[in-house]
N, CA, C, O and the ligand as a Tripos MOL2 file, in Angstrom:
@<TRIPOS>MOLECULE
protein
  273   271    69     0     0
PROTEIN
NO_CHARGES

@<TRIPOS>ATOM
      1 N           4.2550   51.1700  138.8170 N.3       1 MET1
      2 CA          3.3150   50.3720  138.1310 C.3       1 MET1
      3 C           4.0930   49.1730  137.5360 C.2       1 MET1
      4 O           5.1350   49.3920  136.9170 O.2       1 MET1
      5 N           3.7010   48.1160  137.6750 N.am      2 GLY2
      6 CA          4.2850   46.8850  137.0910 C.3       2 GLY2
      7 C           3.9920   46.6130  135.7590 C.2       2 GLY2
      8 O           2.9660   47.0750  135.2610 O.2       2 GLY2
      9 N           4.8320   45.8550  135.0560 N.am      3 ILE3
     10 CA          4.5960   45.6000  133.5680 C.3       3 ILE3
     11 C           4.3160   44.1280  133.5450 C.2       3 ILE3
     12 O           5.0560   43.2890  134.0580 O.2       3 ILE3
     13 N           3.0910   43.8480  132.8550 N.am      4 ASN4
     14 CA          2.6070   42.5330  132.6290 C.3       4 ASN4
     15 C           2.8020   42.3030  131.1330 C.2       4 ASN4
     16 O           1.9850   42.7300  130.3170 O.2       4 ASN4
     17 N           3.8020   41.6810  130.8140 N.am      5 SER5
     18 CA          4.2010   41.6030  129.3060 C.3       5 SER5
     19 C           3.1920   40.8240  128.6900 C.2       5 SER5
     20 O           3.0990   40.9270  127.4670 O.2       5 SER5
     21 N           2.2980   39.9490  129.3790 N.am      6 ASN6
     22 CA          1.3850   39.1920  128.7080 C.3       6 ASN6
     23 C           0.3060   39.9200  128.2300 C.2       6 ASN6
     24 O          -0.3520   39.4790  127.2880 O.2       6 ASN6
     25 N           0.0320   41.0070  128.7740 N.am      7 ASN7
     26 CA         -1.1180   42.0730  128.4250 C.3       7 ASN7
     27 C          -0.6600   43.1520  127.5850 C.2       7 ASN7
     28 O          -1.4180   44.0900  127.3440 O.2       7 ASN7
     29 N           0.5990   43.1030  127.0810 N.am      8 MET8
     30 CA          1.1570   44.3230  126.3700 C.3       8 MET8
     31 C           0.9700   44.3680  125.0720 C.2       8 MET8
     32 O           0.9250   45.4570  124.5010 O.2       8 MET8
     33 N           0.8310   43.1820  124.3940 N.am      9 TYR9
     34 CA          0.5770   43.2660  122.9040 C.3       9 TYR9
     35 C          -0.5870   42.3880  122.6380 C.2       9 TYR9
     36 O          -0.9300   41.5160  123.4360 O.2       9 TYR9
     37 N          -1.1770   42.6120  121.5460 N.am     10 LEU10
     38 CA         -2.3250   42.0350  121.1500 C.3      10 LEU10
     39 C          -1.8980   40.6580  120.5380 C.2      10 LEU10
     40 O          -0.9200   40.5140  119.8050 O.2      10 LEU10
     41 N          -2.7250   39.6980  120.9160 N.am     11 ASP11
     42 CA         -2.4590   38.2670  120.3010 C.3      11 ASP11
     43 C          -3.1230   38.3100  118.9830 C.2      11 ASP11
     44 O          -4.3210   38.5430  118.8190 O.2      11 ASP11
     45 N          -2.2110   38.0550  118.0040 N.am     12 THR12
     46 CA         -2.7570   38.2300  116.6500 C.3      12 THR12
     47 C          -3.1300   36.8600  116.0640 C.2      12 THR12
     48 O          -3.5120   36.7510  114.8990 O.2      12 THR12
     49 N          -3.0060   35.7790  116.9330 N.am     13 LYS13
     50 CA         -3.3040   34.4790  116.3980 C.3      13 LYS13
     51 C          -4.7430   34.2960  116.1600 C.2      13 LYS13
     52 O          -5.5450   34.7410  116.9810 O.2      13 LYS13
     53 N          -5.1590   33.6400  115.0390 N.am     14 THR14
     54 CA         -6.5940   33.4680  114.8180 C.3      14 THR14
     55 C          -7.0390   32.0840  115.2160 C.2      14 THR14
     56 O          -6.3110   31.1050  115.0580 O.2      14 THR14
     57 N          -8.1350   32.0270  115.6870 N.am     15 GLN15
     58 CA         -8.7470   30.6730  116.0990 C.3      15 GLN15
     59 C          -9.9090   30.4800  115.0890 C.2      15 GLN15
     60 O         -10.5060   31.4240  114.5720 O.2      15 GLN15
     61 N         -10.1790   29.1560  114.8510 N.am     16 PRO16
     62 CA        -11.3160   28.8050  114.0420 C.3      16 PRO16
     63 C         -12.5970   29.3830  114.7900 C.2      16 PRO16
     64 O         -12.8830   29.1690  115.9680 O.2      16 PRO16
     65 N         -13.2920   30.1330  113.9090 N.am     17 ILE17
     66 CA        -14.5300   30.7780  114.4990 C.3      17 ILE17
     67 C         -15.6590   30.6390  113.4320 C.2      17 ILE17
     68 O         -15.3700   30.4410  112.2520 O.2      17 ILE17
     69 N         -16.9090   30.7410  113.8500 N.am     18 ASP18
     70 CA        -18.0100   30.8930  113.0000 C.3      18 ASP18
     71 C         -18.0930   32.3250  112.4480 C.2      18 ASP18
     72 O         -18.5690   33.2320  113.1310 O.2      18 ASP18
     73 N         -17.6640   32.5010  111.3070 N.am     19 ILE19
     74 CA        -17.6530   33.9810  110.7410 C.3      19 ILE19
     75 C         -19.0700   34.5930  110.7430 C.2      19 ILE19
     76 O         -19.2080   35.8010  110.9350 O.2      19 ILE19
     77 N         -20.0400   33.8430  110.5510 N.am     20 SER20
     78 CA        -21.3630   34.4690  110.4710 C.3      20 SER20
     79 C         -21.8670   35.0670  111.9350 C.2      20 SER20
     80 O         -22.7780   35.8870  112.0450 O.2      20 SER20
     81 N         -21.2040   34.5790  112.9010 N.am     21 LEU21
     82 CA        -21.5450   35.0340  114.3150 C.3      21 LEU21
     83 C         -20.6110   36.3300  114.7070 C.2      21 LEU21
     84 O         -20.7400   36.9540  115.7600 O.2      21 LEU21
     85 N         -19.7030   36.6120  113.7390 N.am     22 MET22
     86 CA        -18.8680   37.6650  114.1310 C.3      22 MET22
     87 C         -19.0690   38.8610  113.3320 C.2      22 MET22
     88 O         -19.4890   38.8150  112.1760 O.2      22 MET22
     89 N         -18.7470   40.0110  113.9910 N.am     23 GLU23
     90 CA        -18.7340   41.2580  113.4010 C.3      23 GLU23
     91 C         -17.4860   42.0840  113.7880 C.2      23 GLU23
     92 O         -16.9030   41.9150  114.8590 O.2      23 GLU23
     93 N         -17.1080   42.9870  112.8530 N.am     24 ASN24
     94 CA        -15.8750   43.7360  112.9760 C.3      24 ASN24
     95 C         -16.2670   45.0000  113.8590 C.2      24 ASN24
     96 O         -17.2500   45.6850  113.5760 O.2      24 ASN24
     97 N         -15.4680   45.2610  114.9110 N.am     25 LYS25
     98 CA        -15.6390   46.4230  115.7480 C.3      25 LYS25
     99 C         -14.2680   47.1200  115.8280 C.2      25 LYS25
    100 O         -13.2030   46.5030  115.7950 O.2      25 LYS25
    101 N         -14.3790   48.4160  115.9330 N.am     26 THR26
    102 CA        -13.1530   49.1920  115.8800 C.3      26 THR26
    103 C         -12.9840   49.4910  117.4750 C.2      26 THR26
    104 O         -13.8630   50.0130  118.1600 O.2      26 THR26
    105 N         -11.8070   49.1060  117.9130 N.am     27 ILE27
    106 CA        -11.4590   49.1050  119.3790 C.3      27 ILE27
    107 C         -10.2910   50.0290  119.6560 C.2      27 ILE27
    108 O          -9.2110   49.7920  119.1130 O.2      27 ILE27
    109 N         -10.4230   50.9830  120.3980 N.am     28 PRO28
    110 CA         -9.1970   51.9160  120.7110 C.3      28 PRO28
    111 C          -8.2460   51.0860  121.6850 C.2      28 PRO28
    112 O          -8.6200   50.4020  122.6390 O.2      28 PRO28
    113 N          -7.0920   51.2650  121.2980 N.am     29 VAL29
    114 CA         -5.9440   50.6790  122.1130 C.3      29 VAL29
    115 C          -5.3470   51.8210  122.8290 C.2      29 VAL29
    116 O          -4.7870   52.7380  122.2290 O.2      29 VAL29
    117 N          -5.4760   51.7630  124.2180 N.am     30 ILE30
    118 CA         -5.0540   52.8920  125.0090 C.3      30 ILE30
    119 C          -3.7340   52.6400  125.7890 C.2      30 ILE30
    120 O          -3.5640   51.5780  126.3890 O.2      30 ILE30
    121 N          -2.7960   53.6330  125.7750 N.am     31 CYS31
    122 CA         -1.6000   53.3750  126.4410 C.3      31 CYS31
    123 C          -1.9120   53.6890  127.8870 C.2      31 CYS31
    124 O          -2.3290   54.8150  128.1610 O.2      31 CYS31
    125 N          -1.7390   52.7620  128.8530 N.am     32 PRO32
    126 CA         -1.9550   53.1040  130.3150 C.3      32 PRO32
    127 C          -0.9200   53.9970  130.9750 C.2      32 PRO32
    128 O          -1.1330   54.4480  132.1010 O.2      32 PRO32
    129 N           0.1490   54.2560  130.3350 N.am     33 TRP33
    130 CA          1.2670   55.1700  130.7810 C.3      33 TRP33
    131 C           0.8810   56.5470  130.6990 C.2      33 TRP33
    132 O           0.9840   57.3110  131.6590 O.2      33 TRP33
    133 N           0.4230   56.8960  129.5340 N.am     34 CYS34
    134 CA          0.1300   58.2250  129.1730 C.3      34 CYS34
    135 C          -1.4440   58.5440  128.8160 C.2      34 CYS34
    136 O          -1.8430   59.6850  128.5840 O.2      34 CYS34
    137 N          -2.1650   57.5380  128.8070 N.am     35 ASP35
    138 CA         -3.7020   57.6860  128.6940 C.3      35 ASP35
    139 C          -3.8190   58.0660  127.2680 C.2      35 ASP35
    140 O          -4.8840   58.6350  127.0270 O.2      35 ASP35
    141 N          -3.0400   57.9170  126.2680 N.am     36 ARG36
    142 CA         -3.4800   58.3260  125.0190 C.3      36 ARG36
    143 C          -3.8380   57.1220  124.2450 C.2      36 ARG36
    144 O          -3.4930   55.9940  124.5960 O.2      36 ARG36
    145 N          -4.5710   57.3860  123.1310 N.am     37 ILE37
    146 CA         -4.9190   56.3690  122.1970 C.3      37 ILE37
    147 C          -3.7800   56.0000  121.3910 C.2      37 ILE37
    148 O          -3.2810   56.8840  120.6940 O.2      37 ILE37
    149 N          -3.2810   54.8200  121.3710 N.am     38 VAL38
    150 CA         -2.1740   54.3880  120.7210 C.3      38 VAL38
    151 C          -2.4580   54.2580  119.1610 C.2      38 VAL38
    152 O          -1.8390   54.8100  118.2510 O.2      38 VAL38
    153 N          -3.4430   53.4730  119.0820 N.am     39 LYS39
    154 CA         -4.0790   53.1020  117.7050 C.3      39 LYS39
    155 C          -5.3880   52.6220  117.8010 C.2      39 LYS39
    156 O          -5.8610   52.3690  118.9090 O.2      39 LYS39
    157 N          -6.1060   52.4470  116.6570 N.am     40 VAL40
    158 CA         -7.4010   51.9970  116.7700 C.3      40 VAL40
    159 C          -7.2650   50.5400  115.9950 C.2      40 VAL40
    160 O          -6.8250   50.4310  114.8500 O.2      40 VAL40
    161 N          -7.6940   49.5010  116.7690 N.am     41 ALA41
    162 CA         -7.6650   48.2010  116.2040 C.3      41 ALA41
    163 C          -8.9850   47.6540  115.8450 C.2      41 ALA41
    164 O          -9.9950   47.8540  116.5210 O.2      41 ALA41
    165 N          -8.9470   46.9000  114.6710 N.am     42 LYS42
    166 CA        -10.2710   46.3830  114.1870 C.3      42 LYS42
    167 C         -10.2020   44.9230  114.7160 C.2      42 LYS42
    168 O          -9.2460   44.1880  114.4700 O.2      42 LYS42
    169 N         -11.2430   44.5600  115.4370 N.am     43 TRP43
    170 CA        -11.2830   43.2770  115.9690 C.3      43 TRP43
    171 C         -12.7210   42.6710  115.4630 C.2      43 TRP43
    172 O         -13.7530   43.3360  115.3660 O.2      43 TRP43
    173 N         -12.5920   41.3360  115.1710 N.am     44 ALA44
    174 CA        -13.7080   40.6050  115.0370 C.3      44 ALA44
    175 C         -14.2370   40.0660  116.3470 C.2      44 ALA44
    176 O         -13.5660   39.2490  116.9780 O.2      44 ALA44
    177 N         -15.4650   40.5070  116.8050 N.am     45 VAL45
    178 CA        -16.0480   39.9480  118.0460 C.3      45 VAL45
    179 C         -17.2930   39.1880  117.6860 C.2      45 VAL45
    180 O         -17.8890   39.2680  116.6120 O.2      45 VAL45
    181 N         -17.6230   38.4130  118.7520 N.am     46 THR46
    182 CA        -18.9300   37.7900  118.5570 C.3      46 THR46
    183 C         -20.0930   38.7810  118.7410 C.2      46 THR46
    184 O         -20.1760   39.6680  119.5900 O.2      46 THR46
    185 N         -20.9940   38.4480  117.7590 N.am     47 ARG47
    186 CA        -22.2030   39.4470  117.6230 C.3      47 ARG47
    187 C         -22.8410   39.5460  119.0240 C.2      47 ARG47
    188 O         -23.1870   38.5470  119.6550 O.2      47 ARG47
    189 N         -22.9770   40.8270  119.4800 N.am     48 GLY48
    190 CA        -23.7450   41.1100  120.6630 C.3      48 GLY48
    191 C         -22.7560   41.2310  121.8260 C.2      48 GLY48
    192 O         -23.1240   41.7150  122.8960 O.2      48 GLY48
    193 N         -21.5150   40.8000  121.6310 N.am     49 ASP49
    194 CA        -20.3950   41.0000  122.7990 C.3      49 ASP49
    195 C         -20.2270   42.4320  122.9610 C.2      49 ASP49
    196 O         -20.2620   43.2000  121.9990 O.2      49 ASP49
    197 N         -20.0260   42.8480  124.2940 N.am     50 LYS50
    198 CA        -19.6290   44.2670  124.5940 C.3      50 LYS50
    199 C         -18.1570   44.4170  124.1230 C.2      50 LYS50
    200 O         -17.3870   43.4590  124.0540 O.2      50 LYS50
    201 N         -17.8710   45.5240  123.8460 N.am     51 ILE51
    202 CA        -16.4160   45.8550  123.4460 C.3      51 ILE51
    203 C         -15.9440   46.7880  124.5070 C.2      51 ILE51
    204 O         -16.7170   47.5640  125.0680 O.2      51 ILE51
    205 N         -14.7250   46.7140  124.7690 N.am     52 ALA52
    206 CA        -14.0230   47.6740  125.7000 C.3      52 ALA52
    207 C         -12.6440   47.9790  125.1230 C.2      52 ALA52
    208 O         -12.0560   47.1850  124.3880 O.2      52 ALA52
    209 N         -12.1580   49.1530  125.4860 N.am     53 PRO53
    210 CA        -10.8830   49.5580  125.0750 C.3      53 PRO53
    211 C          -9.8560   48.5690  125.5880 C.2      53 PRO53
    212 O         -10.0000   48.0060  126.6730 O.2      53 PRO53
    213 N          -8.8160   48.3650  124.7910 N.am     54 THR54
    214 CA         -7.8390   47.4120  125.2160 C.3      54 THR54
    215 C          -6.5980   48.3820  125.4890 C.2      54 THR54
    216 O          -6.5680   49.5790  125.2050 O.2      54 THR54
    217 N          -5.6070   47.6610  126.0770 N.am     55 HIS55
    218 CA         -4.3900   48.4950  126.4790 C.3      55 HIS55
    219 C          -3.0940   47.9110  125.7090 C.2      55 HIS55
    220 O          -2.8940   46.7150  125.4980 O.2      55 HIS55
    221 N          -2.3180   48.8970  125.3590 N.am     56 GLY56
    222 CA         -1.0220   48.6210  124.6860 C.3      56 GLY56
    223 C          -0.1540   49.8120  124.8420 C.2      56 GLY56
    224 O          -0.5600   50.9620  124.6780 O.2      56 GLY56
    225 N           0.9590   49.5170  125.1390 N.am     57 ILE57
    226 CA          1.9680   50.7460  125.4450 C.3      57 ILE57
    227 C           2.3650   51.2710  124.0900 C.2      57 ILE57
    228 O           2.5650   50.5770  123.0920 O.2      57 ILE57
    229 N           2.4580   52.6480  124.1830 N.am     58 CYS58
    230 CA          2.8480   53.3220  122.8550 C.3      58 CYS58
    231 C           4.4110   53.2210  122.8290 C.2      58 CYS58
    232 O           5.0840   52.7480  123.7450 O.2      58 CYS58
    233 N           4.8600   53.6940  121.7350 N.am     59 GLU59
    234 CA          6.2980   53.5220  121.4300 C.3      59 GLU59
    235 C           7.0990   54.4530  122.3920 C.2      59 GLU59
    236 O           8.1820   54.1000  122.8570 O.2      59 GLU59
    237 N           6.5080   55.6900  122.6800 N.am     60 GLU60
    238 CA          7.2090   56.6320  123.4930 C.3      60 GLU60
    239 C           7.4170   56.0580  124.9200 C.2      60 GLU60
    240 O           8.5030   56.0990  125.4980 O.2      60 GLU60
    241 N           6.3050   55.5290  125.4300 N.am     61 CYS61
    242 CA          6.2950   55.0040  126.8390 C.3      61 CYS61
    243 C           7.1630   53.7730  126.8460 C.2      61 CYS61
    244 O           7.9050   53.5680  127.8070 O.2      61 CYS61
    245 N           7.1080   52.9080  125.7800 N.am     62 LEU62
    246 CA          7.9970   51.7130  125.7370 C.3      62 LEU62
    247 C           9.3850   52.0730  125.8970 C.2      62 LEU62
    248 O          10.1320   51.4490  126.6510 O.2      62 LEU62
    249 N           9.7660   53.1110  125.1740 N.am     63 ARG63
    250 CA         11.1750   53.5550  125.2820 C.3      63 ARG63
    251 C          11.5640   54.0130  126.7200 C.2      63 ARG63
    252 O          12.6170   53.6760  127.2610 O.2      63 ARG63
    253 N          10.6650   54.7740  127.2620 N.am     64 LEU64
    254 CA         10.9330   55.3390  128.6750 C.3      64 LEU64
    255 C          11.0420   54.1080  129.6760 C.2      64 LEU64
    256 O          11.9140   54.0560  130.5430 O.2      64 LEU64
    257 N          10.1600   53.2020  129.5000 N.am     65 VAL65
    258 CA         10.1380   52.0140  130.3660 C.3      65 VAL65
    259 C          11.3850   51.1550  130.1710 C.2      65 VAL65
    260 O          11.8960   50.5420  131.1080 O.2      65 VAL65
    261 N          11.8440   51.1320  128.9630 N.am     66 LEU66
    262 CA         13.0040   50.1810  128.6780 C.3      66 LEU66
    263 C          14.2570   50.9310  129.2860 C.2      66 LEU66
    264 O          15.2100   50.3190  129.7680 O.2      66 LEU66
    265 N          14.1750   52.2700  129.2230 N.am     67 GLU67
    266 CA         15.4560   53.0010  129.8140 C.3      67 GLU67
    267 C          15.5910   52.9530  131.2320 C.2      67 GLU67
    268 O          16.7030   53.1100  131.7380 O.2      67 GLU67
    269 N          14.5320   52.7450  131.9550 N.am     68 LYS68
    270 CA         14.5410   52.6920  133.4000 C.3      68 LYS68
    271 C          15.3350   51.6070  134.0140 C.2      68 LYS68
    272 O          15.3900   51.4990  135.2390 O.2      68 LYS68
    273 ZN          2.1900   56.1730  126.1690 Zn       69 ZN69
@<TRIPOS>BOND
     1     1     2 1
     2     2     3 1
     3     3     4 2
     4     3     5 am
     5     5     6 1
     6     6     7 1
     7     7     8 2
     8     7     9 am
     9     9    10 1
    10    10    11 1
    11    11    12 2
    12    11    13 am
    13    13    14 1
    14    14    15 1
    15    15    16 2
    16    15    17 am
    17    17    18 1
    18    18    19 1
    19    19    20 2
    20    19    21 am
    21    21    22 1
    22    22    23 1
    23    23    24 2
    24    23    25 am
    25    25    26 1
    26    26    27 1
    27    27    28 2
    28    27    29 am
    29    29    30 1
    30    30    31 1
    31    31    32 2
    32    31    33 am
    33    33    34 1
    34    34    35 1
    35    35    36 2
    36    35    37 am
    37    37    38 1
    38    38    39 1
    39    39    40 2
    40    39    41 am
    41    41    42 1
    42    42    43 1
    43    43    44 2
    44    43    45 am
    45    45    46 1
    46    46    47 1
    47    47    48 2
    48    47    49 am
    49    49    50 1
    50    50    51 1
    51    51    52 2
    52    51    53 am
    53    53    54 1
    54    54    55 1
    55    55    56 2
    56    55    57 am
    57    57    58 1
    58    58    59 1
    59    59    60 2
    60    59    61 am
    61    61    62 1
    62    62    63 1
    63    63    64 2
    64    63    65 am
    65    65    66 1
    66    66    67 1
    67    67    68 2
    68    67    69 am
    69    69    70 1
    70    70    71 1
    71    71    72 2
    72    71    73 am
    73    73    74 1
    74    74    75 1
    75    75    76 2
    76    75    77 am
    77    77    78 1
    78    78    79 1
    79    79    80 2
    80    79    81 am
    81    81    82 1
    82    82    83 1
    83    83    84 2
    84    83    85 am
    85    85    86 1
    86    86    87 1
    87    87    88 2
    88    87    89 am
    89    89    90 1
    90    90    91 1
    91    91    92 2
    92    91    93 am
    93    93    94 1
    94    94    95 1
    95    95    96 2
    96    95    97 am
    97    97    98 1
    98    98    99 1
    99    99   100 2
   100    99   101 am
   101   101   102 1
   102   102   103 1
   103   103   104 2
   104   103   105 am
   105   105   106 1
   106   106   107 1
   107   107   108 2
   108   107   109 am
   109   109   110 1
   110   110   111 1
   111   111   112 2
   112   111   113 am
   113   113   114 1
   114   114   115 1
   115   115   116 2
   116   115   117 am
   117   117   118 1
   118   118   119 1
   119   119   120 2
   120   119   121 am
   121   121   122 1
   122   122   123 1
   123   123   124 2
   124   123   125 am
   125   125   126 1
   126   126   127 1
   127   127   128 2
   128   127   129 am
   129   129   130 1
   130   130   131 1
   131   131   132 2
   132   131   133 am
   133   133   134 1
   134   134   135 1
   135   135   136 2
   136   135   137 am
   137   137   138 1
   138   138   139 1
   139   139   140 2
   140   139   141 am
   141   141   142 1
   142   142   143 1
   143   143   144 2
   144   143   145 am
   145   145   146 1
   146   146   147 1
   147   147   148 2
   148   147   149 am
   149   149   150 1
   150   150   151 1
   151   151   152 2
   152   151   153 am
   153   153   154 1
   154   154   155 1
   155   155   156 2
   156   155   157 am
   157   157   158 1
   158   158   159 1
   159   159   160 2
   160   159   161 am
   161   161   162 1
   162   162   163 1
   163   163   164 2
   164   163   165 am
   165   165   166 1
   166   166   167 1
   167   167   168 2
   168   167   169 am
   169   169   170 1
   170   170   171 1
   171   171   172 2
   172   171   173 am
   173   173   174 1
   174   174   175 1
   175   175   176 2
   176   175   177 am
   177   177   178 1
   178   178   179 1
   179   179   180 2
   180   179   181 am
   181   181   182 1
   182   182   183 1
   183   183   184 2
   184   183   185 am
   185   185   186 1
   186   186   187 1
   187   187   188 2
   188   187   189 am
   189   189   190 1
   190   190   191 1
   191   191   192 2
   192   191   193 am
   193   193   194 1
   194   194   195 1
   195   195   196 2
   196   195   197 am
   197   197   198 1
   198   198   199 1
   199   199   200 2
   200   199   201 am
   201   201   202 1
   202   202   203 1
   203   203   204 2
   204   203   205 am
   205   205   206 1
   206   206   207 1
   207   207   208 2
   208   207   209 am
   209   209   210 1
   210   210   211 1
   211   211   212 2
   212   211   213 am
   213   213   214 1
   214   214   215 1
   215   215   216 2
   216   215   217 am
   217   217   218 1
   218   218   219 1
   219   219   220 2
   220   219   221 am
   221   221   222 1
   222   222   223 1
   223   223   224 2
   224   223   225 am
   225   225   226 1
   226   226   227 1
   227   227   228 2
   228   227   229 am
   229   229   230 1
   230   230   231 1
   231   231   232 2
   232   231   233 am
   233   233   234 1
   234   234   235 1
   235   235   236 2
   236   235   237 am
   237   237   238 1
   238   238   239 1
   239   239   240 2
   240   239   241 am
   241   241   242 1
   242   242   243 1
   243   243   244 2
   244   243   245 am
   245   245   246 1
   246   246   247 1
   247   247   248 2
   248   247   249 am
   249   249   250 1
   250   250   251 1
   251   251   252 2
   252   251   253 am
   253   253   254 1
   254   254   255 1
   255   255   256 2
   256   255   257 am
   257   257   258 1
   258   258   259 1
   259   259   260 2
   260   259   261 am
   261   261   262 1
   262   262   263 1
   263   263   264 2
   264   263   265 am
   265   265   266 1
   266   266   267 1
   267   267   268 2
   268   267   269 am
   269   269   270 1
   270   270   271 1
   271   271   272 2
@<TRIPOS>SUBSTRUCTURE
     1 MET1         2 RESIDUE 1 A MET
     2 GLY2         6 RESIDUE 1 A GLY
     3 ILE3        10 RESIDUE 1 A ILE
     4 ASN4        14 RESIDUE 1 A ASN
     5 SER5        18 RESIDUE 1 A SER
     6 ASN6        22 RESIDUE 1 A ASN
     7 ASN7        26 RESIDUE 1 A ASN
     8 MET8        30 RESIDUE 1 A MET
     9 TYR9        34 RESIDUE 1 A TYR
    10 LEU10       38 RESIDUE 1 A LEU
    11 ASP11       42 RESIDUE 1 A ASP
    12 THR12       46 RESIDUE 1 A THR
    13 LYS13       50 RESIDUE 1 A LYS
    14 THR14       54 RESIDUE 1 A THR
    15 GLN15       58 RESIDUE 1 A GLN
    16 PRO16       62 RESIDUE 1 A PRO
    17 ILE17       66 RESIDUE 1 A ILE
    18 ASP18       70 RESIDUE 1 A ASP
    19 ILE19       74 RESIDUE 1 A ILE
    20 SER20       78 RESIDUE 1 A SER
    21 LEU21       82 RESIDUE 1 A LEU
    22 MET22       86 RESIDUE 1 A MET
    23 GLU23       90 RESIDUE 1 A GLU
    24 ASN24       94 RESIDUE 1 A ASN
    25 LYS25       98 RESIDUE 1 A LYS
    26 THR26      102 RESIDUE 1 A THR
    27 ILE27      106 RESIDUE 1 A ILE
    28 PRO28      110 RESIDUE 1 A PRO
    29 VAL29      114 RESIDUE 1 A VAL
    30 ILE30      118 RESIDUE 1 A ILE
    31 CYS31      122 RESIDUE 1 A CYS
    32 PRO32      126 RESIDUE 1 A PRO
    33 TRP33      130 RESIDUE 1 A TRP
    34 CYS34      134 RESIDUE 1 A CYS
    35 ASP35      138 RESIDUE 1 A ASP
    36 ARG36      142 RESIDUE 1 A ARG
    37 ILE37      146 RESIDUE 1 A ILE
    38 VAL38      150 RESIDUE 1 A VAL
    39 LYS39      154 RESIDUE 1 A LYS
    40 VAL40      158 RESIDUE 1 A VAL
    41 ALA41      162 RESIDUE 1 A ALA
    42 LYS42      166 RESIDUE 1 A LYS
    43 TRP43      170 RESIDUE 1 A TRP
    44 ALA44      174 RESIDUE 1 A ALA
    45 VAL45      178 RESIDUE 1 A VAL
    46 THR46      182 RESIDUE 1 A THR
    47 ARG47      186 RESIDUE 1 A ARG
    48 GLY48      190 RESIDUE 1 A GLY
    49 ASP49      194 RESIDUE 1 A ASP
    50 LYS50      198 RESIDUE 1 A LYS
    51 ILE51      202 RESIDUE 1 A ILE
    52 ALA52      206 RESIDUE 1 A ALA
    53 PRO53      210 RESIDUE 1 A PRO
    54 THR54      214 RESIDUE 1 A THR
    55 HIS55      218 RESIDUE 1 A HIS
    56 GLY56      222 RESIDUE 1 A GLY
    57 ILE57      226 RESIDUE 1 A ILE
    58 CYS58      230 RESIDUE 1 A CYS
    59 GLU59      234 RESIDUE 1 A GLU
    60 GLU60      238 RESIDUE 1 A GLU
    61 CYS61      242 RESIDUE 1 A CYS
    62 LEU62      246 RESIDUE 1 A LEU
    63 ARG63      250 RESIDUE 1 A ARG
    64 LEU64      254 RESIDUE 1 A LEU
    65 VAL65      258 RESIDUE 1 A VAL
    66 LEU66      262 RESIDUE 1 A LEU
    67 GLU67      266 RESIDUE 1 A GLU
    68 LYS68      270 RESIDUE 1 A LYS
    69 ZN69       273 GROUP 0 **** ****
């Protein structure tokens, strides 16, 4: 499995948004290497938007990947 570092970490930069249209959702961050939930992230999403689990490597798998 290739590693796309662009998708590995969440972009924490904030952009100007209309807060009244946003709502906070809890989104699981799943490690694609071991299929475990790494953590649960709180995201502000546009009201009505579908949410989907996002992916982020967990510390354990990151270590294994870096060792290879
Ligand atoms: Zn993992």
